[in-house]
C-alpha angles and dihedrals in degrees: 000000000000128000091264093056091048091053092048091056092049094056125076134316091029103038095175118181117240090258094050088051090053091051090046090053090053092047090049089053090053096250122155120238092256091053091049090049093052089049092049099036093241134113122269088241089059090048088054092053092049089046092054090050093049094050090045095051090047090047095231133121100216141016088250090059089046090055091050100041103032114013104043095048090048094047091052092058096052116090116247116268121239 
């Protein structure tokens, strides 16, 4: 995710914390909780807690739903990169 994406998810209505954004990034890359935890230096249980908060704040029940409802429409509005 680029800087613009990061800022979009830190603005209302999402208001993700920096750590929640880090977990979301791992989720979007298809990483498992344990893999995200290793990358971030936190336990997989802590990742699970952040994951629940992210999904609740984004009002989705899964990362698949996030990709369909939130990520795909936002990606379609950004100009192509060169």
